[in-house]
C-alpha positions as CSV (number, residue, x, y, z in Angstrom):
1,M,0.0,0.0,0.0
2,Y,2.8,2.4,0.8
3,R,5.0,1.5,-2.2
4,F,4.1,4.9,-3.7
5,L,6.6,6.4,-1.2
6,L,9.4,5.0,-3.4
7,T,8.2,6.7,-6.6
8,P,10.2,9.6,-8.0
9,R,7.5,12.1,-7.2
10,W,7.4,11.0,-3.5
11,W,11.2,10.9,-3.4
12,G,11.1,14.6,-4.1
13,I,8.5,15.2,-1.5
14,N,10.4,13.2,1.1
15,V,13.6,15.0,0.5
16,F,11.9,18.3,0.8
17,V,10.3,17.3,4.1
18,V,13.6,15.9,5.5
19,L,15.4,19.2,4.7
20,A,12.6,21.6,5.6
21,I,11.8,20.3,9.1
22,P,15.4,20.6,10.4
23,F,15.8,24.0,8.8
24,C,12.6,25.3,10.4
25,I,13.7,23.9,13.8
26,F,17.1,25.5,13.4
27,M,15.7,28.9,12.5
28,G,13.2,28.7,15.4
29,S,16.0,27.8,17.8
30,W,18.1,30.7,16.5
31,Q,15.3,33.2,17.0
32,L,14.7,31.8,20.5
33,G,18.4,32.3,21.2
34,R,18.2,35.9,20.0
35,F,15.3,36.5,22.4
36,E,17.1,34.9,25.3
37,D,20.2,37.0,24.6
38,R,18.0,40.1,24.8
39,V,16.5,39.0,28.1
40,D,20.0,38.3,29.5
41,S,21.2,41.7,28.2
42,H,18.2,43.4,29.8
43,R,18.9,41.8,33.1
44,A,22.6,42.7,32.9
45,A,21.7,46.3,32.0
46,E,19.4,46.6,35.0
47,Q,22.1,45.2,37.3
48,Q,24.7,47.5,35.8
49,T,22.5,50.5,36.2
50,G,22.1,49.8,39.9
51,A,25.8,49.1,40.4
52,V,27.3,52.0,38.5
53,Q,25.4,54.5,40.8
54,E,27.9,53.6,43.5
55,E,31.0,54.1,41.4
56,R,33.2,57.1,41.6
57,A,32.5,59.7,38.9
58,A,35.2,59.8,36.2
59,P,36.1,62.6,33.8
60,I,33.9,62.3,30.7
61,E,36.8,62.0,28.4
62,E,37.8,58.7,30.2
63,L,34.4,57.1,29.5
64,L,34.1,57.8,25.8
65,P,33.0,56.5,23.4
66,V,29.7,55.4,25.1
67,D,29.0,51.7,25.0
68,K,27.2,49.1,27.1
69,E,30.0,49.2,29.6
70,T,30.1,52.9,30.1
71,S,26.5,53.8,29.6
72,G,25.0,55.0,32.9
73,R,28.4,55.5,34.5
74,P,28.9,58.6,36.6
75,A,30.7,61.2,34.6
76,T,31.9,64.7,35.6
77,A,32.8,67.8,33.6
78,G,33.5,71.4,34.2
79,G,32.6,74.5,32.3
80,T,30.0,77.2,31.8
81,Y,26.4,76.8,30.8
82,G,25.1,78.3,27.5
83,K,22.0,77.7,25.4
84,Q,19.0,75.9,26.9
85,F,16.4,73.8,25.2
86,L,13.3,71.8,26.2
87,V,13.0,68.2,25.0
88,P,9.2,67.6,25.0
89,E,7.1,64.5,25.3
90,R,9.2,62.8,28.0
91,Q,7.4,60.9,30.6
92,L,8.5,60.4,34.2
93,D,6.5,58.1,36.6
94,G,3.6,58.3,34.2
95,R,3.5,62.1,34.0
96,R,4.0,64.1,30.9
97,G,6.7,66.7,30.7
98,S,10.0,67.8,29.2
99,Y,13.7,67.4,29.8
100,V,15.5,70.7,30.5
101,L,18.6,70.4,28.3
102,T,21.4,73.0,28.8
103,L,24.6,73.0,26.8
104,L,27.8,73.1,28.8
105,R,30.9,74.5,27.2
106,T,33.5,72.4,28.9
107,D,37.0,73.4,29.8
108,S,38.3,71.5,26.7
109,G,36.3,73.8,24.4
110,R,33.8,71.1,23.4
111,T,30.0,71.3,24.2
112,L,28.3,68.7,26.4
113,P,24.5,68.4,26.5
114,V,23.4,68.3,30.1
115,V,19.9,67.3,31.2
116,R,19.5,69.3,34.4
117,G,16.2,67.6,35.2
118,W,12.6,66.9,34.2
119,L,9.9,69.6,34.1
120,A,6.2,68.9,34.4
121,E,4.0,69.9,31.5
122,G,3.0,73.6,31.8
123,G,5.9,74.4,34.1
124,K,8.6,77.1,33.6
125,A,12.2,75.9,33.2
126,P,14.5,77.6,35.7
127,A,17.6,79.4,34.3
128,A,20.9,77.7,34.4
129,P,23.5,78.6,37.1
130,T,25.9,81.3,35.9
131,G,29.7,81.2,36.2
132,R,31.9,78.1,36.1
133,V,30.2,74.9,37.3
134,T,31.2,71.3,37.8
135,V,28.5,68.8,36.9
136,T,28.2,65.1,37.7
137,G,25.6,62.8,36.1
138,A,24.9,59.5,34.4
139,L,26.5,59.2,30.9
140,Q,24.2,58.4,28.1
141,A,24.7,57.7,24.4
142,S,23.2,60.0,21.7
143,E,19.6,59.3,20.9
144,T,18.5,58.2,17.5
145,V,15.1,58.6,15.7
146,G,12.7,55.9,16.6
147,T,14.5,54.9,19.9
148,D,12.2,54.8,22.9
149,G,9.6,57.1,21.3
150,V,12.2,59.7,20.3
151,R,11.2,61.8,17.4
152,A,13.0,64.0,14.9
153,T,13.7,67.6,15.6
154,G,11.8,68.9,12.6
155,G,8.5,70.6,13.1
156,L,9.1,71.6,16.8
157,P,8.9,75.2,18.0
158,S,12.1,77.2,18.4
159,G,13.9,76.3,21.7
160,Q,12.8,72.7,21.6
161,L,14.6,69.5,20.5
162,G,13.1,66.2,19.6
163,M,16.2,64.1,20.5
164,I,19.4,64.6,22.3
165,S,22.3,64.0,19.9
166,A,25.3,65.7,18.3
167,A,23.5,65.5,14.9
168,S,20.6,67.7,16.2
169,L,22.9,70.2,17.8
170,V,25.7,70.5,15.3
171,N,24.1,73.5,13.5
172,M,23.1,75.3,16.7
173,V,26.4,75.7,18.4
174,P,29.8,76.7,17.0
175,D,31.8,74.2,19.1
176,D,32.3,70.5,18.6
177,V,29.5,68.6,20.4
178,Y,30.1,65.4,22.4
179,D,28.4,62.4,20.9
180,A,26.9,61.8,24.4
181,W,25.1,63.6,27.1
182,I,24.6,63.3,30.9
183,T,21.6,63.6,33.2
184,L,22.5,65.2,36.5
185,T,22.5,63.0,39.6
186,E,20.9,65.8,41.6
187,A,18.5,68.0,39.6
188,D,18.5,71.8,39.9
189,R,15.8,73.5,42.0
190,G,12.4,73.2,40.5
191,L,13.2,70.1,38.5
192,T,13.1,66.3,39.0
193,A,16.2,64.2,38.5
194,V,16.0,62.0,35.4
195,P,17.1,58.4,36.1
196,A,19.7,56.9,33.8
197,A,18.3,54.8,31.0
198,A,19.5,51.4,30.1
199,P,21.9,51.1,27.1
200,Q,20.2,51.1,23.7
201,N,19.4,47.6,22.3
202,S,19.6,46.0,25.7
203,G,15.9,46.1,26.7
204,L,12.9,44.0,26.1
205,D,11.7,46.1,23.2
206,L,9.5,45.3,20.2
207,K,12.4,43.6,18.4
208,A,12.8,41.2,21.3
209,F,9.2,40.1,21.2
210,Q,9.5,39.9,17.4
211,N,12.2,37.3,17.9
212,L,9.8,35.4,20.1
213,G,7.1,35.6,17.5
214,Y,9.4,34.4,14.8
215,T,10.3,31.5,17.0
216,G,6.7,30.4,17.1
217,E,6.3,30.9,13.4
218,W,9.3,28.7,12.5
219,F,8.2,25.9,14.8
220,A,4.6,26.2,13.4
221,F,6.1,25.9,9.8
222,A,7.9,22.7,10.9
223,G,4.6,21.3,12.2
224,F,2.7,22.3,9.1
225,V,5.2,20.6,6.8
226,L,4.9,17.4,8.8
227,F,1.1,17.6,8.9
228,M,0.9,18.1,5.2
229,W,3.2,15.2,4.5
230,F,1.0,12.8,6.6
231,R,-2.1,14.2,5.0
232,L,-0.8,13.7,1.5
233,A,0.6,10.2,2.3
234,R,-2.8,9.2,3.9
235,R,-4.7,10.4,0.8
236,E,-2.3,8.5,-1.5
237,A,-2.6,5.4,0.6
238,E,-6.4,5.6,0.6
239,A,-6.4,6.0,-3.2
240,A,-4.1,3.0,-3.6
241,R,-6.4,0.9,-1.4
242,D,-9.4,2.0,-3.4
243,R,-7.7,1.0,-6.7
244,E,-6.8,-2.4,-5.2
245,L,-10.5,-2.9,-4.3
246,G,-11.7,-1.8,-7.7
247,L,-13.4,1.3,-6.2
248,E,-11.4,3.7,-8.3
249,P,-10.1,3.2,-11.8
250,E,-6.3,3.2,-12.1
251,T,-4.9,6.3,-13.8
252,A,-2.1,6.0,-16.3
């Protein structure tokens, strides 16, 4: 009854199934591994964020460029404050507001974006301290469009920025801008301190759950291929049995 499995047509079907199922399982396992890596990275970032708060602040030049190891580390810099901007649509503890971003012209001549704190919606941002200051805060990498709800600068009123990055500030200040920023450990009067964010691409974001979804899809593909093979084989076996019983004329 199952001699049809040795025919050339079924040899092709069998080879396809033998190759397709391991491939689907491999791809599903790979996507699952990507998801687990993101979970581990998320946990490590949370542990690192808590641990670095107790570390000694280091000069910002020693912590650049910002990576997963230095993101969130306490950094210090000295200089004088200059231009100030609001970075709107930033939530803190479920409340809407803005970051108060002030540019610090450091002793090295470069400009460092400093988030002095978070301002509730409708509030008035306090002026930055005058004279030379020394600031200490958590080091952060420049933001990119589409990261954590960040939007582009275009279309915003004067005095506002959509994201904190050297690219968005390069045409606004004459000095070289650090490709990084810090959020003050202790916010200025009238503002709320902004906690350090986890390094980019280390959280359980949409991409992480896409990996989990792809895992299910690949395993489902493997099950579908096996199901269709059994269904086709069963139909072929039933047709062969009917022909043997004379219930269906044999086809050429």
